[in-house]
PAZAPA-4460 file (N, C-alpha, C; in steps of 0.05 Angstrom, whole numbers, plus 32768, in hexadecimal, padded with zeros to 4 digits):
% residues 327
    n_x    n_y    n_z   ca_x   ca_y   ca_z    c_x    c_y    c_z   seq   type   mol
   7A10   8074   82F7   7A0F   808E   82F7   7A21   8099   82E4     1      M     A
   7A1C   80AF   82C9   7A2F   80B4   82BA   7A37   80D3   82C8     2      I     A
   7A57   80D0   82CC   7A64   80EA   82D1   7A60   80FD   82BF     3      A     A
   7A5B   8118   82C2   7A50   8130   82AA   7A74   813C   82B5     4      R     A
   7A70   814A   8297   7A8A   815B   8294   7A82   8177   8299     5      I     A
   7A91   8184   82A9   7A8D   81A3   82AB   7A97   81B1   8291     6      G     A
   7A89   81C7   8290   7A8D   81D1   827C   7AB6   81DF   827C     7      P     A
   7ABC   81E3   8296   7AD9   81E8   8294   7AEC   81D2   8287     8      V     A
   7AE0   81BC   8298   7AF2   81A2   828A   7AF6   8197   8274     9      R     A
   7AD4   81A1   8260   7AD2   819E   8249   7AE5   81AF   8235    10      L     A
   7AE8   81C7   823F   7AFD   81D8   8233   7B14   81CF   8234    11      A     A
   7B17   81C6   824D   7B39   81BE   8258   7B43   81B1   823E    12      I     A
   7B2E   819A   823C   7B30   817D   8231   7B31   8187   8210    13      L     A
   7B1C   8193   8204   7B20   819F   81EA   7B3F   81A7   81DF    14      G     A
   7B3F   81BE   81F8   7B5C   81CA   81F6   7B74   81B9   81EC    15      A     A
   7B71   81A4   8201   7B89   8187   81FD   7B87   8178   81E8    16      L     A
   7B70   817A   81DE   7B6D   816E   81C2   7B72   8180   81AE    17      L     A
   7B6C   8193   81B1   7B7B   81A9   8196   7B98   81A7   8195    18      L     A
   7BA3   81AA   81B0   7BBB   81AE   81B2   7BCC   8195   81AA    19      M     A
   7BBF   8175   81AB   7BC8   8160   81A1   7BC8   815D   8182    20      L     A
   7BB5   8166   817C   7BAB   8165   815F   7BC0   817C   814B    21      G     A
   7BC6   8191   8157   7BD5   81A5   8153   7BF3   819C   8155    22      W     A
   7BF7   8188   816A   7C19   8185   816A   7C21   8168   8157    23      G     A
   7C02   815C   8156   7C0A   8148   8144   7C0B   8151   8128    24      A     A
   7BFB   8166   811E   7BFC   816F   8106   7C1C   8180   8102    25      H     A
   7C23   818B   8114   7C3D   8193   8113   7C52   8181   810F    26      F     A
   7C56   816D   811D   7C67   8154   8115   7C6A   8146   8102    27      F     A
   7C51   8147   80FA   7C44   8134   80DE   7C4C   8142   80CA    28      W     A
   7C4E   815D   80C8   7C55   8174   80B4   7C77   8175   80B1    29      G     A
   7C84   8164   80CA   7CA4   816D   80C4   7CAD   814B   80C2    30      W     A
   7CA3   813D   80CE   7CB0   8120   80CC   7C9F   8111   80B1    31      Y     A
   7C81   811A   80A8   7C6E   8100   8099   7C79   810F   807E    32      G     A
   7C6F   80FF   806C   7C74   8104   804B   7C71   8116   8045    33      P     A
   7C7A   8126   802D   7C7E   813E   8024   7C6F   813E   8005    34      G     A
   7C6E   815A   7FF9   7C56   815B   7FE1   7C6B   8155   7FC9    35      P     A
   7C84   814C   7FCD   7C92   8143   7FB6   7C8F   8129   7FAA    36      L     A
   7C87   8127   7F88   7C79   8115   7F81   7C8D   80FD   7F73    37      D     A
   7CAA   810C   7F68   7CBE   8103   7F66   7CDD   810D   7F74    38      K     A
   7CF2   80FA   7F6D   7D09   8108   7F71   7D13   811E   7F61    39      E     A
   7D20   812E   7F75   7D24   814C   7F69   7D3A   815B   7F68    40      T     A
   7D49   8168   7F5A   7D65   8172   7F65   7D59   818B   7F66    41      S     A
   7D68   8197   7F81   7D68   81B1   7F91   7D84   81BF   7F90    42      F     A
   7D7B   81D6   7F86   7D9C   81E2   7F8A   7D9E   81FC   7FA4    43      V     A
   7DA9   81F7   7FB2   7DB1   820D   7FC7   7DCA   821D   7FBE    44      V     A
   7DC3   8237   7FBB   7DD5   824B   7FB6   7DE2   8252   7FD0    45      P     A
   7E04   825B   7FC8   7E17   8268   7FD9   7E04   827D   7FEF    46      D     A
   7E0F   827B   8009   7DFE   828C   8024   7DE2   828D   802A    47      G     A
   7DD2   8275   801C   7DB7   8270   8024   7DB8   8264   803F    48      A     A
   7D9F   826F   804E   7D8D   8262   806D   7D79   8253   8068    49      S     A
   7D77   824C   807F   7D56   8235   807C   7D45   8252   8075    50      V     A
   7D47   8260   8080   7D33   8277   807D   7D30   8280   8062    51      G     A
   7D46   8287   804E   7D48   8292   8031   7D3F   8274   8022    52      S     A
   7D41   8260   802D   7D3F   8249   801A   7D28   823E   8022    53      I     A
   7D16   8245   802A   7CF9   8239   8033   7CE1   823E   801D    54      A     A
   7CEE   8259   8017   7CDE   8260   8002   7CDB   8255   7FE4    55      G     A
   7CF8   824F   7FE2   7CFC   823A   7FCB   7CF3   8220   7FC4    56      K     A
   7CFA   8219   7FE5   7CE7   81F7   7FE4   7CD0   81FC   7FDE    57      L     A
   7CBF   820D   7FE9   7CA5   820E   7FE4   7C9E   8210   7FC3    58      E     A
   7CAA   8225   7FBD   7CA7   8228   7F9F   7CA8   8214   7F88    59      A     A
   7CC2   8207   7F95   7CC2   81E2   7F80   7CAF   81D3   7F8B    60      E     A
   7CA3   81D4   7F9E   7C96   81BD   7FA5   7C9F   81AA   7FB2    61      G     A
   7CB4   81B5   7FC5   7CC1   819F   7FD3   7CAF   819F   7FEF    62      A     A
   7CA2   81B2   7FFA   7C97   81B9   8016   7C7E   81CA   8013    63      I     A
   7C6C   81C5   8023   7C53   81D4   801E   7C4D   81EF   8022    64      A     A
   7C61   81F6   8036   7C5C   8212   803D   7C7A   8211   804D    65      S     A
   7C87   8231   8042   7C9D   8237   804C   7C9D   823E   8066    66      A     A
   7C88   824B   8072   7C83   825B   8092   7C87   8240   80A0    67      S     A
   7C75   822E   809A   7C72   8219   80AE   7C8D   8205   80B0    68      T     A
   7C9A   8205   8093   7CB7   81F8   8097   7CCA   8206   80A8    69      F     A
   7CC8   821D   80A6   7CDD   8231   80B4   7CDB   822A   80D1    70      R     A
   7CC4   822B   80DB   7CB8   8229   80F5   7CBA   820E   8103    71      A     A
   7CB7   81FB   80F2   7CBA   81DB   80F6   7CDC   81D6   80F7    72      R     A
   7CF0   81E6   80EA   7D09   81E2   80E6   7D13   81EE   8104    73      A     A
   7D0A   8205   8109   7D17   8215   8124   7D0E   81FD   8141    74      R     A
   7CFC   81F6   813F   7CF2   81E1   8151   7CFB   81C9   814E    75      L     A
   7D00   81B7   813F   7CFF   819C   813A   7D1B   8195   8129    76      L     A
   7D23   81AB   8123   7D3D   81A4   8109   7D53   81A7   8119    77      G     A
   7D6C   819E   810E   7D88   819A   8117   7D89   81C0   8112    78      A     A
   7DA1   81CB   811C   7DA9   81E1   811D   7DC3   81E8   810A    79      K     A
   7DD0   81D0   80FD   7DE1   81D8   80ED   7DD3   81E7   80CF    80      D     A
   7DEE   81F4   80C5   7DE6   8205   80B1   7DE4   81F1   8097    81      P     A
   7DD4   81FC   8083   7DCA   81F6   806C   7DE4   81F7   8058    82      I     A
   7DF2   81E3   8042   7E01   81E9   8030   7E03   81ED   801A    83      K     A
   7E13   81F9   800E   7E0D   81FF   7FEF   7E0E   81E7   7FD9    84      A     A
   7E02   81E3   7FC9   7E0C   81D3   7FB1   7DE7   81C3   7FA8    85      G     A
   7DF0   81AF   7FA4   7DD5   81A6   7F96   7DCB   8188   7FA1    86      E     A
   7DBA   8187   7FA8   7DAC   8172   7FB8   7D95   8168   7FA6    87      F     A
   7D95   8147   7FA7   7D80   8137   7F9D   7D68   8133   7FB9    88      S     A
   7D51   8138   7FAF   7D3E   813B   7FC5   7D2B   8127   7FC4    89      L     A
   7D2A   810B   7FD4   7D1F   80F7   7FBF   7D01   80FD   7FC3    90      P     A
   7CEA   80F1   7FB2   7CD3   80F3   7FB9   7CC1   80ED   7FD7    91      A     A
   7CAF   8101   7FDA   7CA2   80FC   7FF4   7CB6   8109   800D    92      H     A
   7CC9   8112   8009   7CDA   811C   801B   7CD3   8128   8035    93      A     A
   7CD4   8122   804A   7CCC   8130   8061   7CD7   8144   8065    94      S     A
   7CCF   815C   806D   7CD8   8176   8074   7CF6   816F   808C    95      G     A
   7CF9   815E   809B   7D10   8157   80A5   7D1D   814B   8097    96      S     A
   7D15   8134   8087   7D2B   8132   8075   7D42   8148   805F    97      T     A
   7D23   8158   804E   7D35   816E   8048   7D4B   817A   8057    98      I     A
   7D44   817E   8070   7D54   8192   8078   7D6C   8183   8084    99      L     A
   7D70   8170   808E   7D88   8160   8088   7D95   815D   8071   100      L     A
   7D8B   8155   805C   7D93   8152   8043   7DAC   8170   803B   101      I     A
   7D9A   8183   803D   7D9B   819F   803E   7DB9   81A8   804E   102      L     A
   7DB8   8198   8066   7DCC   81A4   8078   7DE8   818D   806C   103      Q     A
   7DE4   817D   805F   7DF7   816E   805A   7DF8   8153   806F   104      G     A
   7DEA   814D   807C   7DEA   8134   8089   7DDE   811A   8082   105      R     A
   7DCE   811B   8066   7DC0   8107   805D   7DCC   8107   803C   106      E     A
   7DC8   80F9   802C   7DD5   80F6   800C   7DD4   8118   8001   107      G     A
   7DEB   811D   7FF2   7DEB   812F   7FE4   7DF2   8127   7FC7   108      V     A
   7DE0   8134   7FB3   7DE5   8130   7F98   7E01   8137   7F90   109      M     A
   7E18   8126   7F82   7E32   8132   7F80   7E32   8135   7F62   110      R     A
   7E38   814A   7F54   7E3F   814A   7F3A   7E59   8147   7F35   111      R     A
   7E61   8134   7F20   7E82   812B   7F1C   7E8E   8128   7EFE   112      L     A
   7E9B   813C   7EFF   7EA9   8135   7EE2   7EC7   8127   7EEA   113      V     A
   7ECA   8112   7ECF   7EE0   8102   7EDA   7EF1   8102   7EC2   114      N     A
   7F0F   8106   7ECF   7F23   8103   7EB9   7F2B   80E8   7EBE   115      V     A
   7F28   80DB   7EA8   7F3B   80BB   7EAB   7F59   80BF   7EAD   116      P     A
   7F6A   80AA   7EB0   7F80   80A9   7EAC   7F89   80B1   7E97   117      E     A
   7F9F   80BE   7E89   7FA6   80B8   7E6D   7F91   80D0   7E5F   118      G     A
   7F81   80DE   7E64   7F6F   80EB   7E5B   7F88   810A   7E50   119      M     A
   7F88   810E   7E3D   7F9B   8129   7E33   7F8E   8143   7E36   120      P     A
   7F9F   8155   7E36   7F8D   816F   7E44   7F73   8172   7E32   121      S     A
   7F7D   817B   7E17   7F65   817E   7E01   7F51   8174   7E0B   122      V     A
   7F53   815B   7E13   7F35   814D   7E1C   7F2F   8157   7E34   123      M     A
   7F3F   815B   7E48   7F2F   8169   7E5E   7F28   8183   7E5C   124      V     A
   7F2F   8191   7E4B   7F23   81A8   7E4A   7F05   81AC   7E37   125      A     A
   7F06   8196   7E2F   7EED   818B   7E14   7EDF   817E   7E29   126      E     A
   7EE2   816E   7E3B   7ECF   8162   7E4E   7EBE   8178   7E62   127      R     A
   7ECC   8190   7E69   7EC7   81A4   7E74   7EB1   81B6   7E68   128      L     A
   7EC2   81B9   7E52   7EAB   81CB   7E40   7E90   81BD   7E3F   129      M     A
   7E8D   81A3   7E3C   7E73   8190   7E31   7E62   818C   7E51   130      A     A
   7E6E   8196   7E5F   7E5D   8192   7E7A   7E45   81B0   7E7D   131      Q     A
   7E32   81A3   7E77   7E21   81BF   7E77   7E11   81CA   7E8B   132      P     A
   7E1E   81BF   7EA6   7E16   81CC   7EC4   7E2C   81DE   7ECB   133      L     A
   7E47   81DC   7EB7   7E62   81F0   7EC1   7E56   8209   7EAC   134      L     A
   7E63   821D   7EB8   7E64   8239   7EA9   7E7D   8242   7EA5   135      T     A
   7E7F   8256   7E8E   7E95   8261   7E8C   7EAB   8251   7E77   136      G     A
   7EC1   8263   7E6C   7ED1   8254   7E58   7EE7   8247   7E6A   137      P     A
   7EF3   8235   7E5B   7F0C   8226   7E66   7F1E   8227   7E53   138      V     A
   7F3A   822B   7E59   7F58   8221   7E46   7F5C   820C   7E4C   139      A     A
   7F6B   8200   7E2F   7F75   81E6   7E37   7F91   81E7   7E4C   140      V     A
   7F8E   81D6   7E61   7FA6   81D3   7E6D   7FBB   81CC   7E6A   141      P     A
   7FD2   81D8   7E75   7FF0   81CB   7E72   7FEE   81AA   7E70   142      A     A
   7FF4   8199   7E5C   7FFE   8186   7E5E   8004   8173   7E79   143      E     A
   7FF4   8166   7E8B   8005   8158   7E9F   7FFF   8167   7EB8   144      G     A
   7FEB   817A   7EB2   7FE9   818B   7EC9   7FD0   8183   7EDC   145      S     A
   7FBE   816F   7ED5   7FA8   8161   7EDC   7FA7   814B   7EE0   146      V     A
   7F9E   8145   7EFF   7FA3   8126   7F09   7F84   8116   7F09   147      L     A
   7F87   8110   7EEF   7F73   80F5   7EEF   7F64   80F1   7F07   148      P     A
   7F48   80F4   7F08   7F3B   80E9   7F24   7F1A   80F8   7F1B   149      D     A
   7F0D   80F9   7F2B   7EF1   8102   7F28   7EEC   8113   7F39   150      S     A
   7EE0   812C   7F31   7EDB   8140   7F41   7EC3   814E   7F48   151      Y     A
   7EBA   815A   7F5E   7EA1   8163   7F63   7E9C   817C   7F55   152      D     A
   7E89   8181   7F4D   7E87   81A1   7F41   7E6D   81A3   7F50   153      F     A
   7E64   81C0   7F4E   7E49   81CF   7F52   7E35   81D5   7F36   154      R     A
   7E1E   81DA   7F37   7E17   81DE   7F25   7E17   81F9   7F23   155      R     A
   7E21   8203   7F07   7E27   8220   7F09   7E41   8224   7F0D   156      G     A
   7E52   8216   7F14   7E6F   821F   7F1F   7E7A   8222   7F01   157      E     A
   7E94   8236   7F00   7EA2   8237   7EEA   7EB2   821E   7EE9   158      A     A
   7EBA   8220   7ED2   7ECD   8203   7EC6   7EE5   820E   7EC8   159      R     A
   7EF2   8227   7EC8   7F0B   822E   7ED9   7F10   8220   7EF1   160      S     A
   7EFE   8225   7F03   7F01   8223   7F21   7EFF   8201   7F25   161      A     A
   7EEF   81F7   7F10   7EFA   81D9   7F13   7F0E   81CC   7F0B   162      V     A
   7F24   81D5   7EF3   7F36   81D6   7EEA   7F4C   81DA   7EF8   163      L     A
   7F48   81EC   7F07   7F56   81F4   7F22   7F64   81DF   7F32   164      A     A
   7F44   81CD   7F38   7F48   81BA   7F51   7F5A   81AA   7F45   165      R     A
   7F52   81A2   7F2C   7F60   8182   7F22   7F7C   8191   7F1D   166      M     A
   7F85   81AA   7F1A   7FA2   81AB   7F17   7FB1   81AB   7F37   167      Q     A
   7FA0   81BA   7F48   7FAC   81B9   7F66   7FB3   819F   7F6E   168      A     A
   7F99   818A   7F60   7F9F   8173   7F6C   7FB8   8165   7F61   169      A     A
   7FBE   8168   7F4A   7FD9   815C   7F3D   7FEC   816B   7F4A   170      M     A
   7FEE   8183   7F50   8007   8192   7F61   800B   8185   7F7D   171      T     A
   7FF2   8180   7F88   7FF7   817A   7FA6   7FFE   815C   7FA7   172      T     A
   7FF5   8148   7F92   8000   812B   7F92   801B   812A   7F84   173      T     A
   801E   813B   7F76   8041   8137   7F66   804A   8139   7F7A   174      L     A
   8049   8150   7F87   805C   8160   7FA4   8063   8146   7FB2   175      A     A
   804B   8134   7FC4   8052   811C   7FCE   8062   8102   7FC2   176      K     A
   8055   8103   7FAF   8066   80E6   7F9D   807A   80F2   7F98   177      L     A
   8084   8106   7F94   80A7   810D   7F8D   80AF   8108   7FAA   178      W     A
   80A8   8114   7FB6   80B5   8115   7FDB   80BF   80F7   7FE1   179      A     A
   80AC   80E2   7FD6   80AD   80CE   7FE0   80BD   80B6   7FC9   180      E     A
   80CB   80C2   7FB2   80D2   80AE   7F9C   80EB   80A5   7FA4   181      R     A
   80EF   808D   7F9E   8101   8074   7FA5   8119   8081   7F92   182      G     A
   812C   8072   7F96   814D   8073   7F8F   8151   8073   7F75   183      P     A
   813D   805D   7F61   8143   8054   7F4A   8139   8066   7F39   184      D     A
   812B   8077   7F41   8116   808A   7F2E   8133   8097   7F18   185      T     A
   8129   8094   7EF8   813C   80AB   7EEE   812D   80CA   7EEE   186      V     A
   8117   80CC   7EF9   8113   80E5   7EF0   811F   80F6   7F06   187      A     A
   812D   8113   7F01   813B   811F   7F0F   812C   813B   7F16   188      T     A
   8110   813E   7F0A   8104   8152   7F14   80E2   814B   7F1A   189      T     A
   80D8   8151   7F22   80B5   8147   7F22   80A7   814C   7F03   190      P     A
   80B6   8163   7EF6   80AB   8160   7EDC   80B2   814C   7ECC   191      Q     A
   80CA   8142   7ECE   80D6   812C   7EC0   80C3   810E   7EC3   192      E     A
   80BD   8113   7EDF   80AF   80FB   7EEA   808B   80F3   7EDC   193      A     A
   8082   8110   7ED8   8071   8118   7ECB   8071   810D   7EAB   194      V     A
   8085   8117   7E9F   8088   8115   7E86   808E   80F4   7E82   195      I     A
   809B   80E5   7E90   80A1   80CA   7E86   8087   80B4   7E91   196      L     A
   8079   80C4   7EA5   805C   80B0   7EB4   8048   80BD   7E99   197      A     A
   804C   80D0   7E89   8037   80D0   7E76   8038   80B9   7E63   198      S     A
   8052   80B3   7E59   8058   809F   7E47   804E   8087   7E50   199      I     A
   8053   807A   7E6A   804E   8068   7E75   802F   8065   7E75   200      V     A
   8025   807A   7E81   8004   8075   7E7D   7FF6   8074   7E62   201      E     A
   8007   8078   7E48   7FFB   8076   7E32   8003   805E   7E24   202      K     A
   8014   8052   7E2D   8029   8038   7E22   8015   801B   7E2C   203      E     A
   800D   8021   7E44   7FF9   8002   7E4F   7FE3   800E   7E5B   204      T     A
   7FCE   8003   7E5B   7FB8   8007   7E65   7FBA   7FEF   7E7E   205      G     A
   7FCF   7FDC   7E82   7FC7   7FCA   7E97   7FD7   7FD6   7EB2   206      K     A
   7FCB   7FD5   7EC4   7FD7   7FE9   7ED9   7FF4   7FD5   7EE4   207      P     A
   7FE7   7FBF   7EE8   8003   7FA8   7EF5   8017   7FAE   7EE2   208      S     A
   801B   7FBA   7ECB   8036   7FC0   7EB4   8043   7FD6   7EB6   209      E     A
   802F   7FE6   7ECB   803E   8000   7ECC   805A   8004   7ED0   210      R     A
   8063   7FF8   7EEB   807B   7FFB   7EF4   808E   7FEF   7EE5   211      K     A
   8088   7FDD   7ED2   8097   7FC9   7EC6   80A1   7FDC   7EA9   212      M     A
   808C   7FE8   7E9F   808F   7FFA   7E85   80A1   8010   7E95   213      V     A
   8098   801C   7EAE   80AF   802F   7EB2   80C7   8023   7EB2   214      A     A
   80C4   8010   7EBF   80EA   8001   7EC4   80F6   7FFD   7EAB   215      G     A
   80E7   7FF7   7E8F   80F7   7FF2   7E79   8104   8013   7E74   216      L     A
   80ED   8029   7E6F   80F5   803F   7E67   8107   8051   7E79   217      Y     A
   8110   8048   7E91   8121   804A   7EA2   8138   8041   7E98   218      S     A
   813D   802A   7E8D   8150   8019   7E8C   815B   8028   7E6D   219      N     A
   8147   8031   7E59   814C   803D   7E43   815C   805C   7E44   220      R     A
   8151   8069   7E5D   8157   8080   7E5E   8175   807B   7E69   221      L     A
   817A   8075   7E7B   8199   806F   7E89   81AD   8068   7E71   222      R     A
   81A4   804C   7E5D   81B6   804D   7E45   81BE   805F   7E35   223      K     A
   81AD   8079   7E36   81A9   8089   7E1F   819A   8084   7DFF   224      G     A
   818D   806D   7E0B   817B   8062   7DF1   8168   8075   7DE8   225      M     A
   8158   806B   7DD9   8140   807E   7DD1   812A   8071   7DD9   226      R     A
   8115   807D   7DE6   8103   8070   7DF1   80EA   8062   7DE2   227      L     A
   80ED   806E   7DBE   80D8   8060   7DB0   80C2   805C   7DBB   228      Q     A
   80AF   806D   7DC4   8092   8069   7DCB   8080   8073   7DB7   229      A     A
   806B   8064   7DAB   805D   806B   7D96   8050   807F   7D9D   230      D     A
   8040   8086   7DB6   802F   809C   7DBD   8040   80B8   7DBD   231      P     A
   8058   80BB   7DC3   8067   80CE   7DBA   806B   80DA   7DA0   232      T     A
   8065   80C3   7D89   805C   80CC   7D6D   8044   80DA   7D6C   233      I     A
   802E   80D7   7D78   8011   80D8   7D6C   800A   80F5   7D7C   234      I     A
   8018   80FD   7D92   801C   8115   7DA3   801A   8127   7D96   235      Y     A
   802B   812E   7D85   802C   8149   7D77   801B   8149   7D62   236      P     A
   8006   8137   7D54   7FF2   8135   7D47   7FDC   8139   7D4D   237      I     A
   7FD6   8133   7D61   7FBD   812B   7D6C   7FB6   813E   7D88   238      T     A
   7FCE   8145   7D96   7FD0   814E   7DB0   7FC4   8139   7DCA   239      K     A
   7FC7   8125   7DBE   7FBF   810A   7DD4   7FA9   80FD   7DCC   240      G     A
   7F9B   8108   7DB4   7F80   80FA   7DAD   7F86   80E2   7DA2   241      K     A
   7F77   80CB   7DA0   7F82   80B6   7D8C   7F7E   80BA   7D73   242      P     A
   7F9A   80AD   7D68   7F99   80B0   7D4A   7F87   80AC   7D36   243      L     A
   7F7C   808F   7D3C   7F5F   8082   7D31   7F78   807A   7D0F   244      G     A
   7F88   8075   7D11   7F94   8065   7CF9   7FAF   8058   7D01   245      R     A
   7FBC   804C   7CF4   7FDA   8046   7CF8   7FE7   8061   7CEF   246      R     A
   8003   805D   7D05   801A   8073   7D04   8025   806C   7CE0   247      I     A
   8027   8081   7CD9   8038   8082   7CBE   804E   8087   7CC2   248      L     A
   806C   807C   7CAE   807C   8079   7CB0   808D   8095   7CB2   249      A     A
   8082   80A8   7CA1   8090   80C5   7CA4   8086   80CF   7CC2   250      S     A
   806F   80BE   7CCD   8072   80CE   7CED   8084   80C3   7CFB   251      E     A
   808D   80B2   7CFB   809B   80A3   7D04   80B4   80AD   7D05   252      I     A
   80BD   80BA   7CF1   80D6   80C6   7CE9   80D8   80DF   7CE9   253      H     A
   80BE   80EE   7CF4   80BE   8107   7CFB   80CD   8111   7D16   254      A     A
   80D6   812E   7D0D   80EB   8134   7D24   80DB   814F   7D2B   255      R     A
   80D6   8148   7D47   80CA   8163   7D5C   80D0   8160   7D74   256      N     A
   80C9   8167   7D8A   80CE   8162   7DA6   80C2   814D   7DB9   257      D     A
   80B2   8140   7DA6   80A6   8133   7DB4   80AE   810D   7DAC   258      Y     A
   80AF   8109   7D97   80B5   80F9   7D82   80D0   80E5   7D90   259      N     A
   80C9   80D5   7DA2   80DC   80C0   7DAD   80ED   80AC   7D9B   260      T     A
   80E3   80A6   7D82   80EE   8095   7D75   8108   80AB   7D61   261      Y     A
   8109   80C9   7D5E   8123   80D8   7D53   812A   80E5   7D69   262      T     A
   8123   80E0   7D7F   8138   80F1   7D8D   8139   80DE   7DAB   263      M     A
   8153   80EB   7DB6   8159   80DB   7DD0   8148   80EA   7DE3   264      A     A
   814B   80D9   7DFC   8139   80E6   7E17   8123   80EB   7E20   265      G     A
   8119   80FF   7E2B   80FC   8105   7E32   80F4   8114   7E1C   266      L     A
   80D7   8115   7E15   80CC   812D   7E05   80CE   8146   7E12   267      P     A
   80C8   815C   7E03   80CA   8171   7E15   80AF   8170   7E2B   268      K     A
   809F   8161   7E2A   8084   816A   7E39   8077   814A   7E3F   269      G     A
   8065   814B   7E50   8054   813A   7E4F   803C   8134   7E3B   270      P     A
   8038   811C   7E36   802C   8113   7E1A   800D   810C   7E2D   271      I     A
   8004   810E   7E3E   7FE9   810A   7E48   7FEC   8114   7E68   272      T     A
   7FDC   8113   7E72   7FD4   811A   7E8F   7FD2   80F8   7E9B   273      N     A
   7FF1   80F0   7EAA   7FF3   80D5   7EB6   7FE1   80DA   7ECF   274      P     A
   7FDA   80C2   7ED7   7FCE   80B5   7EEE   7FDF   80B3   7F08   275      G     A
   7FD5   80B3   7F18   7FEB   80B3   7F35   7FFB   8095   7F32   276      R     A
   7FF0   807F   7F28   7FFD   806B   7F29   800D   8067   7F1B   277      L     A
   800D   8075   7F01   8024   8079   7EF0   8037   8088   7EF6   278      S     A
   8034   809E   7F05   8049   80B1   7F14   805B   80A1   7F26   279      I     A
   8044   808F   7F38   8057   807A   7F4C   806C   806F   7F3A   280      E     A
   8057   8062   7F23   8077   804B   7F18   8084   8058   7F06   281      A     A
   808D   8074   7F02   80A2   807C   7EFD   80B6   8082   7F17   282      V     A
   80AA   808A   7F2B   80BE   808E   7F46   80C2   8078   7F57   283      L     A
   80B4   8065   7F4B   80BE   8047   7F5B   80C5   8031   7F41   284      H     A
   80CC   8033   7F2F   80C8   801E   7F18   80D5   8008   7F1F   285      P     A
   80C9   7FEB   7F11   80D2   7FD5   7F11   80F4   7FD0   7F10   286      A     A
   80FB   7FC0   7F21   811A   7FB5   7F18   8119   7FA1   7F03   287      Q     A
   811E   7FAD   7EEF   8122   7F95   7ED4   813B   7F9F   7EBC   288      T     A
   8141   7F8E   7EB4   8151   7F92   7E9B   8145   7F98   7E85   289      K     A
   812C   7F97   7E8A   811D   7F98   7E69   8123   7FAF   7E58   290      A     A
   8125   7FAE   7E45   812C   7FC9   7E2F   8118   7FC7   7E18   291      L     A
   810A   7FB6   7E16   80F4   7FB6   7DFE   80D9   7FA4   7E0E   292      Y     A
   80C8   7FAA   7DF7   80AB   7FA0   7DFC   8099   7FA4   7DE0   293      M     A
   808C   7F8D   7DE5   807C   7F8C   7DCC   8064   7F83   7DD9   294      V     A
   8044   7F89   7DCC   8027   7F83   7DCA   8026   7F5B   7DD5   295      A     A
   8023   7F58   7DE2   8015   7F38   7DEC   8002   7F2B   7DDF   296      D     A
   7FEE   7F4A   7DD1   7FD3   7F36   7DC6   7FBD   7F3D   7DDB   297      G     A
   7FBB   7F3D   7DF7   7FAE   7F39   7E0D   7FA6   7F58   7E1A   298      K     A
   7FB1   7F6B   7E10   7FB4   7F89   7E1E   7FCC   7F8D   7E2A   299      G     A
   7FDD   7F78   7E2A   7FF6   7F81   7E3B   800F   7F80   7E28   300      G     A
   8024   7F78   7E38   8042   7F7C   7E27   8052   7F64   7E29   301      H     A
   8060   7F59   7E18   8076   7F49   7E23   808E   7F54   7E22   302      V     A
   80A1   7F51   7E39   80B8   7F5E   7E3D   80D0   7F4C   7E39   303      F     A
   80E5   7F64   7E2C   8100   7F58   7E23   811B   7F60   7E2F   304      A     A
   812D   7F52   7E31   814A   7F67   7E3D   815C   7F69   7E24   305      D     A
   8158   7F57   7E13   816B   7F59   7DF5   815B   7F57   7DDC   306      T     A
   816B   7F69   7DCF   815B   7F6B   7DB1   8155   7F4D   7DA6   307      L     A
   8163   7F33   7DAC   815B   7F1F   7D9F   8147   7F15   7DAD   308      E     A
   8143   7F1C   7DC6   8124   7F0E   7DD0   8112   7F1F   7DC2   309      Q     A
   8116   7F37   7DC4   80FE   7F4C   7DB9   80F5   7F42   7D9B   310      H     A
   810C   7F40   7D8A   8105   7F35   7D67   80F1   7F1E   7D74   311      N     A
   80FA   7F0B   7D7B   80E4   7EF2   7D7F   80D3   7EF7   7D8A   312      A     A
   80C9   7F0C   7D9F   80AF   7F15   7DA8   809D   7F24   7D96   313      N     A
   80AA   7F32   7D85   80A1   7F3C   7D73   8095   7F2D   7D59   314      V     A
   80A3   7F1D   7D5A   8099   7F08   7D3E   8082   7EF8   7D4C   315      A     A
   8081   7EF6   7D60   8069   7EDD   7D69   8054   7EEF   7D69   316      K     A
   8057   7F0F   7D71   803D   7F23   7D6F   8035   7F25   7D4F   317      W     A
   8049   7F2B   7D3F   803E   7F2A   7D23   8032   7F13   7D1B   318      F     A
   8039   7EFB   7D2A   802B   7EE6   7D1D   8010   7EDF   7D24   319      A     A
   800E   7EE9   7D3F   7FF6   7EE7   7D55   7FDF   7EFB   7D3C   320      L     A
   7FEA   7F17   7D35   7FDC   7F20   7D29   7FD2   7F1C   7D0D   321      R     A
   7FE7   7F0A   7CFF   7FDB   7F02   7CE5   7FCA   7EEC   7CE7   322      R     A
   7FCB   7EDC   7D00   7FBC   7EC8   7D04   7FA2   7ED6   7D0D   323      S     A
   7F9A   7EEC   7D0E   7F85   7EFB   7D13   7F75   7F07   7CFE   324      R     A
   7F86   7F0C   7CE9   7F7D   7F18   7CCF   7F7F   7F37   7CD1   325      G     A
   7F8F   7F46   7CE4   7F98   7F5F   7CED   7FB5   7F68   7CD3   326      E     A
   7FB9   7F5B   7CC9   7FD7   7F5F   7CB5   7FD8   7F4C   7C9B   327      L     A
***
């Protein structure tokens, strides 16, 4: 005999099934895949909230409904505020995932502008001006005032604001390194450290040589010898950009505030923006008697204590260049 379900029980059962169906829909709408068909960049302006940003998410196709997103976020989402910035929303991201991303709890799209070690200030300004997501003008900063590094920025941010962070990073880093300087540095001020570090930066592309090059130039400064650094010839001509040709004899003999072939001591200012390692090398130079160096043909240098040794090294370098057909 089959038991019959009364109308009241049937109504209760129907209500329960309806509630279960609505609950499943509510949870699926939060944790299930969303409508985005491809990865999308999404910008959150300053001062935005979950409520104010929901309409923008709907308009850009990231969610199906702004009102249901707000409701589900209130009941099921974390209570952290959302952050201003530019975010990458993956294809078919759920409402839950989107909220976590906008709260900074999952991957954030990072916009970076990179200043490599040894980039002169005129090229730093050019790089900032070439970034289309930044706004406003920017002046060429003082040489040596920018710390080479990669810097985050937000879409629409002022170029001057990004440059200010670059310069603040140099100020902070230089102050710390100067406070930790060794007793053998020839630099008497932080500015002198930056000037000499800029020469070290331009003279060698090998990180392992920086302290040795700094030690060599420190020795020449102590003896009152001219530094005779080729990059100091080039700087007044190009403001630090590549010369693109061999240095002329007239340029070697040119008299100005930078050319260390015609003047003793340091140039009047830096010739590029040196990196942290070059500044550290100047403040902690290698203990060496070297006074001379010449290229070794492998991207580095051969060092010598005496002019006789140096002349022999130079002869080997020219012989190598002749064998390569460079002379």
